DRENVEX-991071 format. One line per 4 residues: their letters; for each residue x, y, z of C-alpha. Coordinates in nm, 2 decimals. Example, Ala and Ser with C-alpha at 12.3 -4.5 7.8 and 13.67 -1.06 7.14 Angstrom:
# DRENVEX-991071
as) 1.23:-0.45:0.78; 1.37:-0.11:0.71;
//
This chain:
# DRENVEX-991071
xxxx) 11.46:-2.03:0.10; 11.13:-1.89:-0.01; 11.08:-1.51:0.01; 10.73:-1.37:0.07;
xxxx) 10.71:-1.23:-0.29; 10.77:-1.58:-0.44; 10.51:-1.73:-0.21; 10.25:-1.48:-0.31;
xxxx) 10.33:-1.53:-0.67; 10.28:-1.90:-0.64; 9.95:-1.84:-0.45; 9.83:-1.61:-0.72;
xxxx) 9.89:-1.87:-0.99; 9.70:-2.13:-0.80; 9.41:-1.88:-0.74; 9.39:-1.79:-1.11;
xxxx) 9.39:-2.16:-1.22; 9.12:-2.24:-0.97; 8.90:-1.94:-1.06; 8.93:-2.02:-1.44;
xxxx) 8.78:-2.37:-1.39; 9.09:-2.59:-1.39; 9.04:-2.93:-1.23; 9.16:-2.94:-0.87;
xxxx) 9.41:-3.22:-0.91; 9.56:-3.04:-1.21; 9.58:-2.71:-1.02; 9.81:-2.89:-0.78;
xxxx) 10.03:-3.02:-1.07; 10.06:-2.68:-1.24; 10.14:-2.49:-0.92; 10.41:-2.74:-0.82;
xxxx) 10.55:-2.72:-1.17; 10.56:-2.34:-1.15; 10.72:-2.35:-0.80; 11.00:-2.59:-0.93;
xxxx) 11.08:-2.34:-1.20; 11.13:-2.08:-0.92; 11.34:-2.32:-0.72; 11.08:-2.34:-0.45;
xxxx) 10.94:-2.66:-0.28; 10.57:-2.64:-0.22; 10.30:-2.89:-0.13; 9.96:-2.80:-0.28;
xxxx) 9.61:-2.93:-0.19; 9.32:-2.81:-0.40; 8.95:-2.88:-0.36; 8.65:-2.73:-0.55;
xxxx) 8.63:-2.45:-0.28; 8.98:-2.40:-0.15; 9.36:-2.41:-0.23; 9.63:-2.46:0.03;
xxxx) 10.00:-2.40:-0.01; 10.26:-2.55:0.23; 10.63:-2.44:0.21; 10.84:-2.71:0.39;
xxxx) 11.16:-2.50:0.36; 11.00:-2.21:0.54; 10.92:-2.39:0.86; 10.61:-2.54:0.70;
xxxx) 10.45:-2.20:0.63; 10.10:-2.25:0.51; 9.89:-2.02:0.29; 9.52:-2.11:0.27;
xxxx) 9.28:-1.96:0.02; 8.90:-2.01:0.05; 8.76:-2.00:-0.31; 8.42:-1.97:-0.46;
xxxx) 8.31:-2.26:-0.68; 8.49:-2.22:-1.01; 8.34:-2.05:-1.31; 8.45:-2.10:-1.67;
xxxx) 8.71:-1.86:-1.81; 8.90:-2.05:-2.07; 9.09:-1.73:-2.17; 9.22:-1.68:-1.81;
xxxx) 9.31:-2.05:-1.80; 9.51:-2.02:-2.12; 9.69:-1.70:-2.01; 9.78:-1.84:-1.67;
xxxx) 9.93:-2.15:-1.82; 10.13:-1.94:-2.07; 10.24:-1.73:-1.78; 10.37:-2.05:-1.60;
xxxx) 10.56:-2.16:-1.90; 10.72:-1.82:-1.97; 10.81:-1.77:-1.60; 10.80:-1.39:-1.63;
xxxx) 10.59:-1.11:-1.49; 10.33:-1.11:-1.76; 9.99:-1.01:-1.62; 9.71:-1.26:-1.61;
xxxx) 9.42:-1.02:-1.55; 9.08:-1.11:-1.68; 9.02:-0.97:-2.03; 8.65:-1.02:-2.10;
xxxx) 8.48:-0.99:-2.44; 8.27:-0.68:-2.50; 7.93:-0.67:-2.32; 7.73:-0.65:-2.64;
xxxx) 7.90:-0.95:-2.78; 7.83:-1.15:-2.46; 7.47:-1.05:-2.48; 7.44:-1.15:-2.85;
xxxx) 7.60:-1.49:-2.77; 7.35:-1.55:-2.48; 7.06:-1.46:-2.71; 7.18:-1.68:-2.99;
xxxx) 7.25:-2.00:-2.80; 6.88:-2.11:-2.73; 6.76:-2.09:-3.09; 7.08:-2.24:-3.23;
xxxx) 7.05:-2.53:-2.98; 6.70:-2.60:-3.11; 6.83:-2.59:-3.47; 7.10:-2.85:-3.38;
xxxx) 6.86:-3.09:-3.21; 6.57:-3.01:-3.45; 6.26:-2.82:-3.37; 5.98:-2.61:-3.52;
xxxx) 6.05:-2.26:-3.67; 5.80:-2.11:-3.43; 5.98:-2.26:-3.13; 6.32:-2.14:-3.26;
xxxx) 6.18:-1.78:-3.29; 6.05:-1.79:-2.93; 6.38:-1.93:-2.81; 6.56:-1.61:-2.92;
xxxx) 6.31:-1.40:-2.71; 6.37:-1.62:-2.41; 6.75:-1.57:-2.46; 6.69:-1.20:-2.40;
xxxx) 6.51:-1.28:-2.07; 6.79:-1.51:-1.95; 7.05:-1.24:-2.03; 6.86:-0.99:-1.82;
xxxx) 6.84:-1.24:-1.53; 7.22:-1.27:-1.55; 7.25:-0.89:-1.53; 7.03:-0.89:-1.22;
xxxx) 7.21:-1.18:-1.05; 7.56:-1.06:-1.01; 7.80:-1.05:-0.72; 7.64:-1.20:-0.41;
xxxx) 7.32:-1.29:-0.60; 7.51:-1.50:-0.86; 7.40:-1.82:-0.69; 7.04:-1.73:-0.77;
xxxx) 7.08:-1.69:-1.15; 7.00:-2.05:-1.25; 6.67:-2.07:-1.05; 6.56:-1.72:-1.15;
xxxx) 6.63:-1.78:-1.52; 6.44:-2.11:-1.51; 6.15:-1.95:-1.32; 6.12:-1.66:-1.56;
xxxx) 6.15:-1.89:-1.86; 5.88:-2.13:-1.73; 5.63:-1.84:-1.67; 5.71:-1.70:-2.01;
xxxx) 5.67:-2.03:-2.20; 5.34:-2.10:-2.01; 5.22:-1.76:-2.14; 5.33:-1.84:-2.49;
xxxx) 5.16:-2.18:-2.48; 4.84:-2.03:-2.33; 4.84:-1.78:-2.62; 4.78:-2.06:-2.87;
xxxx) 5.14:-2.12:-2.99; 5.21:-2.49:-3.07; 5.55:-2.53:-2.90; 5.71:-2.81:-2.71;
xxxx) 5.68:-2.65:-2.36; 5.96:-2.83:-2.18; 6.18:-2.85:-2.48; 6.16:-2.47:-2.52;
xxxx) 6.24:-2.42:-2.15; 6.54:-2.65:-2.16; 6.68:-2.48:-2.47; 6.65:-2.14:-2.30;
xxxx) 6.86:-2.25:-1.99; 7.09:-2.51:-2.16; 7.37:-2.26:-2.11; 7.36:-2.33:-1.74;
xxxx) 7.40:-2.70:-1.78; 7.71:-2.77:-1.57; 7.93:-2.92:-1.84; 8.26:-2.80:-1.68;
xxxx) 8.17:-2.94:-1.34; 8.08:-3.28:-1.49; 8.38:-3.29:-1.71; 8.61:-3.20:-1.42;
xxxx) 8.44:-3.44:-1.19; 8.49:-3.73:-1.44; 8.85:-3.63:-1.48; 8.91:-3.61:-1.11;
xxxx) 8.75:-3.95:-1.05; 8.95:-4.10:-1.34; 9.27:-4.00:-1.16; 9.14:-4.11:-0.81;
xxxx) 9.08:-3.76:-0.68; 8.76:-3.88:-0.51; 8.70:-3.59:-0.28; 8.70:-3.33:-0.56;
xxxx) 8.52:-3.56:-0.80; 8.23:-3.62:-0.57; 8.21:-3.26:-0.46; 8.19:-3.14:-0.83;
xxxx) 7.92:-3.40:-0.89; 7.73:-3.26:-0.60; 7.76:-2.91:-0.74; 7.63:-3.03:-1.07;
xxxx) 7.33:-3.20:-0.91; 7.25:-2.88:-0.72; 7.25:-2.68:-1.04; 7.02:-2.95:-1.21;
xxxx) 6.79:-2.92:-0.92; 6.76:-2.54:-0.95; 6.70:-2.56:-1.32; 6.44:-2.84:-1.31;
xxxx) 6.24:-2.70:-1.01; 6.26:-2.35:-1.15; 6.11:-2.46:-1.48; 5.84:-2.67:-1.30;
xxxx) 5.74:-2.39:-1.06; 5.74:-2.13:-1.34; 5.52:-2.34:-1.57; 5.27:-2.40:-1.28;
xxxx) 5.26:-2.03:-1.20; 5.22:-1.94:-1.56; 4.93:-2.19:-1.61; 4.76:-2.04:-1.30;
xxxx) 4.80:-1.69:-1.44; 4.73:-1.74:-1.81; 4.55:-2.07:-1.82; 4.65:-2.41:-1.94;
xxxx) 4.81:-2.43:-2.28; 4.86:-2.72:-2.52; 5.17:-2.93:-2.47; 5.25:-2.99:-2.84;
xxxx) 5.49:-3.25:-2.96; 5.82:-3.14:-3.10; 5.82:-3.12:-3.48; 6.15:-3.09:-3.67;
xxxx) 6.11:-2.82:-3.94; 6.49:-2.75:-3.97; 6.63:-2.77:-4.32; 6.91:-3.03:-4.34;
xxxx) 7.19:-2.78:-4.40; 7.10:-2.54:-4.11; 7.28:-2.75:-3.84; 7.60:-2.75:-4.05;
xxxx) 7.59:-2.37:-4.05; 7.47:-2.33:-3.70; 7.74:-2.55:-3.54; 8.03:-2.30:-3.59;
xxxx) 7.81:-2.02:-3.47; 7.72:-2.23:-3.16; 8.09:-2.30:-3.10; 8.17:-1.93:-3.14;
xxxx) 7.89:-1.83:-2.90; 8.01:-2.08:-2.64; 8.36:-1.95:-2.68; 8.25:-1.59:-2.62;
xxxx) 8.05:-1.68:-2.31; 8.34:-1.89:-2.17; 8.58:-1.61:-2.26; 8.80:-1.83:-2.48;
xxxx) 9.06:-1.70:-2.72; 8.97:-1.70:-3.09; 9.23:-1.95:-3.18; 9.11:-2.19:-2.91;
xxxx) 8.75:-2.15:-3.03; 8.86:-2.25:-3.38; 9.06:-2.55:-3.26; 8.77:-2.67:-3.04;
xxxx) 8.52:-2.68:-3.33; 8.58:-3.05:-3.41; 8.50:-3.16:-3.05; 8.18:-2.96:-3.06;
xxxx) 8.07:-3.15:-3.37; 8.17:-3.48:-3.21; 7.98:-3.40:-2.89; 7.66:-3.33:-3.09;
xxxx) 7.66:-3.60:-3.35; 7.91:-3.85:-3.22; 7.69:-4.07:-3.00; 7.46:-4.16:-3.29;
xxxx) 7.71:-4.14:-3.58; 7.99:-4.34:-3.40; 7.78:-4.62:-3.26; 7.84:-4.83:-3.57;
xxxx) 7.52:-5.02:-3.51; 7.60:-5.10:-3.15; 7.38:-4.82:-3.00; 7.43:-4.47:-2.87;
xxxx) 7.59:-4.58:-2.54; 7.87:-4.74:-2.75; 7.87:-4.43:-2.96; 7.91:-4.22:-2.65;
xxxx) 8.21:-4.42:-2.54; 8.38:-4.38:-2.88; 8.29:-4.01:-2.89; 8.43:-3.94:-2.54;
xxxx) 8.75:-4.13:-2.64; 8.79:-3.93:-2.96; 8.72:-3.59:-2.78; 8.98:-3.67:-2.51;
xxxx) 9.24:-3.79:-2.77; 9.19:-3.48:-2.99; 9.18:-3.23:-2.70; 9.49:-3.38:-2.53;
xxxx) 9.68:-3.38:-2.86; 9.59:-3.02:-2.95; 9.67:-2.91:-2.59; 10.02:-3.06:-2.61;
xxxx) 10.07:-2.89:-2.95; 9.96:-2.56:-2.80; 10.14:-2.62:-2.47; 9.82:-2.58:-2.28;
xxxx) 9.57:-2.80:-2.09; 9.32:-3.04:-2.26; 9.02:-2.90:-2.07; 9.03:-2.59:-2.30;
xxxx) 8.95:-2.81:-2.60; 8.77:-3.10:-2.44; 8.51:-2.90:-2.24; 8.30:-2.76:-2.54;
xxxx) 8.25:-3.12:-2.67; 8.18:-3.26:-2.32; 7.92:-2.98:-2.27; 7.71:-3.12:-2.55;
xxxx) 7.80:-3.49:-2.48; 7.74:-3.50:-2.11; 7.38:-3.60:-2.01; 7.32:-3.26:-1.86;
xxxx) 7.05:-3.14:-2.09; 6.96:-3.50:-2.16; 6.88:-3.56:-1.79; 6.63:-3.28:-1.82;
xxxx) 6.50:-3.43:-2.14; 6.46:-3.77:-1.96; 6.27:-3.61:-1.67; 6.03:-3.46:-1.92;
xxxx) 5.98:-3.79:-2.09; 5.91:-3.96:-1.76; 5.69:-3.70:-1.59; 5.52:-3.53:-1.89;
xxxx) 5.56:-3.77:-2.18; 5.73:-3.50:-2.39; 6.04:-3.56:-2.59; 6.27:-3.31:-2.77;
xxxx) 6.54:-3.54:-2.89; 6.49:-3.82:-3.14; 6.67:-4.08:-2.92; 6.40:-4.21:-2.69;
xxxx) 6.50:-4.28:-2.33; 6.83:-4.11:-2.36; 6.78:-3.92:-2.03; 6.66:-4.24:-1.86;
xxxx) 6.99:-4.40:-1.93; 7.20:-4.11:-1.79; 7.40:-4.34:-1.57; 7.51:-4.55:-1.87;
xxxx) 7.61:-4.23:-2.05; 7.81:-4.11:-1.75; 7.98:-4.45:-1.74; 8.05:-4.45:-2.11;
xxxx) 8.21:-4.10:-2.08; 8.43:-4.22:-1.79; 8.53:-4.53:-1.99; 8.61:-4.32:-2.30;
xxxx) 8.83:-4.08:-2.11; 9.01:-4.35:-1.93; 9.07:-4.54:-2.25; 9.20:-4.23:-2.43;
xxxx) 9.43:-4.13:-2.14; 9.57:-4.48:-2.12; 9.69:-4.46:-2.48; 9.95:-4.20:-2.37;
xxxx) 10.26:-4.32:-2.19; 10.28:-4.27:-1.82; 10.55:-4.00:-1.88; 10.32:-3.80:-2.10;
xxxx) 10.02:-3.85:-1.87; 10.22:-3.70:-1.58; 10.31:-3.38:-1.77; 10.13:-3.07:-1.65;
x) 9.97:-3.03:-2.00;
//
């Protein structure tokens, strides 16, 4: 028999997993695993916006939780899974990083991103200033206004970049805007959507894709409207081509800093940040470096396979879930920012990345990532694939 205290404990575990960004189908597996350790039978159904718990031994008692779309809290995810394995009363409260450190990470990501993809020193300097504006937008859009943060940030960035360009600065207008809002690219939604689709959780997979498209829409239209408002207020500027003035060793130094900044923003543990560094490098340079002359689509397939293999292997060693280590690489690998790059190439003939047409082939990149994940997961035995980790 299930007592109310056990039922609530099971529900709290499910809510924490969902809130931290765990894929819906994996929420079901973890909660059922935790319930079995308590000697409780439970049927779980999770979607991107809800979790339901049914207890057959208690006259089919049902607990339903309506959830907000998941954020990204890799630290909470790790602590919840550790709590499941320990099966004790250890707390799983959110333990955020200091506010000043989160602000510094937000300010650092835009210029570091430009260093990684290659840009002018002037654009890199302006990107840091835009990072401050984006951080202020995040402070304004909290609580009930959180859904407004992507559009407001893109709008403010668009107006600011238009003013910078009208002032005579030779900067890649769209490239600078994208670097400023790249943090909002829904890497977790896309990664979870691909994982759900790979395991035939079609409802959650399509819902997460719809959420990602909605965020892309807010980012693109926000930048577009902001640039038009800025040009109306300050006058038309010069849309300069992107020029790479980055010294060859800067990206090597910038990559660990970028990985650390992502970890701080996603509230990851320090050990997980360090272990995820290889997938960050793979996500950035893999599509070109691992193509072996067969093109960047083939390189994307190989990269996705390597990221999934490495992330799953490390997760099993750490007794956690692979999403903690796979997500940072997928964030750079997914065609999120590349879709925005492709839109600028199509509409404004402006390119930031050296690979021409990469955004225009977003579907092929999606397909390559799916194929890479499926290939990697198939290399594990069915027994290992069905483990909660």
